[in-house]
N, C-alpha and C positions, 0 to 999 in steps of 0.2 A: 059528429060523423065526419066533418071536414078534416079535423085533426087526425082522426083514425086513418083516413085514406092518404093524407099527404105525407105523414111520417115515413111509412114504408117506401113511398116513391122517392123521398129525399135520400134514404139510405141506399136505395138501388142506384140512384143517380151518382151518389158519392162513390159507390163501389165501381160504377162504370168509368168514372173519371180516373180513379186510381188504376184500374186495369189498363186504360188507354196510356196513362203515363208510364206504367211498367212496361207495356208493349213497346212504346217508342224508345225507352231507355235500353231495352234488350236489343232492339234493332240497331241503335247507335253503337252499342258495344260490339255487336256482331259484324257491323259494316266494315270495320277496320281494326286490325289487331292492336294498333296503337291506342285506340279508345279504351280497350280492356286493360292494357298496360298502365295507362294513366290512372284509371280507377283503382287498380290494385296498389300502385305505388302511393297514391294519395291516401287511401284507406290505411295502408301500413304506416305511413308517416303520422297520420292523426292518432293511430293507436299507440305508436311508439312514444309520442309526446304526451298524449292525454292519459294513457293507462300505465305504461311502463316507466314514464318519467325520464325518457331519453334526453340528454343534454343538447337539444336542438332548439335554438332560439327562433321565435317567429321571424325576427329580422333576417336570420340566415336564409330561410325559405323565401322570404320576400325579395331579398337581393338576388338570390340565385335565379328565381323565376323572372324577375324584371330584366336583369342583364341578358339572360338567355333569349327571351322573347325580343328584346330590343335589338340584339345583335342579329338575330334571324331576320327581323324586319329590314334593318339597314342593309345587310348583305343581299337580301332578295331584291331590294330596290336598286342597289348598285349593279347587280347582275343584269337586271332588266334594262337599265340605262346603258350599260356597256354594250349589250347586244342590240340596242336600238329597237327593242321590241315594241309592238303596238299594244294597245290596251287589251285586245283579245288574246294575244299570244304571250303576254308577259307572264313570267312565273308568279304564281300566287303565293302570298304569305301563308305559311303552314305552321300552326301553333303546336302541332303534336310532337314532332321530334325535339324541339328545344324544351318543351315542357317535361318530357320524359327524362331528358338529360338533367334538367334542373332538380327534379324530384329525386333522381338517383344520387346526384351530388349532395343534396340535403341529407339523405339517409346515410351516406358513406363517409363524406368528408367531415373531419373535425379540425377546427382552427381557432385561434385566439383573436382573429381580426376579420372584419367583414371585407377588407380589401382582398384577402386571399379568396374568399367566396366569389367576389365579383370577377377576379382574375380567372378563377376556374371556369365559371360560366362563359366568360369571353373566349377562353382558349377552346372550350368544348365546341362551341357553335362556329367560331371563326375557322377552326381547324378543318371542319368538314367542307368548307368552301375553298380553302386555300391549299390543302394537301390532298390532291386527287390524282388518280392514275386511271386513264381510260374511262373517265366518266364516273368513277366510284371514289368515295372518300376512303383514304387508306386506313384510318384508325376509327375505332368506336369513339364517339365524342366524349362520353363520360370517362372512359378509360384513359384517353389522351390527357384530359384535364388532370386526372388524379396523378398520373405518372409525371407530368410536367411539374406539378406542385410538389410532389415528393422529392424530386431531384433538385428543383430550383430553390425552394424554401422549406427544407425539412424541419427546421425549428418552429415553423408556424403551421405546418400541415401534416396530418396523420389520418389514417383510415380507421373507422370504427369496425371492430370485428363483427358487429351485429349479433351479439349474444343476447337475444331477446327472450330466452326461455324456450324449452322444448315444445310446449303447446303452441306458442306463437309461430315458431319456425315450421312446425308441421302444418299448421293452417295456411301459412304463406306458401309452402311447397304445394299443397293441394290446390290453392287458388292459381298458382302459376301453371301447374299441370292441367288444370281445367281450361286455362287459356289456350294451351296447345291443342287440346281436343276441340274446343269451340271453333278455332280458326283453322284446324287441320294444318298447322304450321308447317311450311316448307323448310323451316330451320330447326325442327324438333330433333333431326338427326345429329346436329352438332352439339346440342344441349345434352342429349342422352349419352352420346359417345364420350363427351368430356366428363360428365358426372360418373360414368362407369370407370373410365380410366383413372380419374382422381381418387375415387373410392378404393380401387385396387392398389394404387400407390400408397395411400395413407394407411389403409388397413394392413397391407403387406409389409410396409416398413415397421409398423407397430409390432406385428407378429415376429418379424425378424429380430427386433430388439428385445422381445419378450415382454412388451407392454400389454396390459389388459385391453380387451376390446373397447372398454369404455373410454379409453384415452383417444383412440381413433374416431370413435363415434362422436365424441365431444367436438372434435375438429370439423366433423361433417355436418353438425347441427348449427350452422352459422348462417345468419341472415345475409351477411356479406357474400358468402359463397353462392347463395341462391340468386341474389341480385346479379352477380357476375354471370352465372350460368344461364339465367332466363332473360336477362335484359342487355347483356354486354357482348359475350362471346357469340350470341345468336343474332346479332345485328345483321340484317340482310344486306345492308349497304356496305359493310366492310368484311364480309365473309366470302369464301370462294363460291362461284356460281354453281358448280357441280356438287352432287352429294358426295362423291368420292373425295373431292377436294376438301369439303367441310369436315369429313371424318379425319383426313390427314391433319388438318389444322387443329382439330380438337385434341388429338393425341399429342401433337407437338407442343401445344400450350400446356397440357398436363405434365409432360416430361420437362419442359422448360421451367415450370413452376417448382417442380421437385428439385431441379438443379439449383435454383435460386435459394430455396428455403432449406434444403437438406445438404446441399453441396457448398454453397457460398454463405449459408447461415444468415440470410437477409430476410427481412419480413416483406410482406406484400408481394410474394412471388407470383401470384396469379395475375396481378395487374401488370407487373413488369414483363412477364412472359408473353401475355397477350399483345402488348405493345411491340415487343421484338418480333414475334411471329407474324404479326399483321403485315410487316414489311415483305413477307414471303407470299402474300396473297396474289399479287400480280403474276408471279412466277407459277403459282399453283393454277391460276386461271389459264395460263398459257399451256401448261402441261396437261391439265384436266379440265377442258372447257365445258361450259354448260350454259343454259339459258339465263339471261340477266333477270334478276328479281324486279318486279314492279308491284307497288301496293295496289291490291285489287280494289276496283270501284264497282260494286255490284249493281248500283242503281243510278238514276239521274243525278247530275252534279248538285250538291247542296253545300251549305257552309261546313257540314261535317264530313262529307264524303268526297268533295271535290279536291283534286290534287293535281294541279297543272305543273308542278315541279317535282316529279317523283324521285329524281335523283338527288334531291337536296334534303 
């Protein structure tokens, strides 16, 4: 009799524990958009390596993450020391932004030496502390690192197109879109505008040249394009403050990428165009001002939700 009564209780207790873990995980993902981004990028990285066999060495990910987090920690400490901040007012170390940059670099950057990986992570994180205009960093960290490496060491750095197969790209797109819905993202406008503008350019050019629609569709089913659209051009720290400004930037980036790829016949037009157009953001903010973005903190401060250095 004892065994008959304890077994159901054990199953119910196990189910309760699993439900509580699931609930806490869901709350953590919903608390900050960056938690969801980290989860999506980490899952995609694991799938790309484990299932698709992408040529991403574990050492590459380890170096990118280690250098990015270390640079963030050192820069935060130096910033606090320079400001003479007290313990309570000192900017807190934030793992989320450097981790997103490191995971994105691991997915996009291809190189034949770990030195380039380390250099990319260093440029990405240091750049947002050093290159700033009116309290905002000028460039998206990952995009800055990629462009610097492509221009400085082109023989050792190139970008993966992210051709992971149609089903993987569709699943990734749905996950990214789900993130926009989950967090009611204030930056969904720039992502949607850019994707529409780039689709019109790619498909329109193909039709003008007489290419089948499949050619343009193939260019649009790229994992690199989705990472660019959902994690780079939509970066709230380096995009215009107003919605009108973000729409202008999205169109300019799409047109600039078309100029680079179809006019200058150079690869990686999206990354080069975003880097160039990002330098216009301070002017756009001046002409089309809007409220400055701050990461929302819905509840009491915790190791996951606290963010005492929102501009970093």
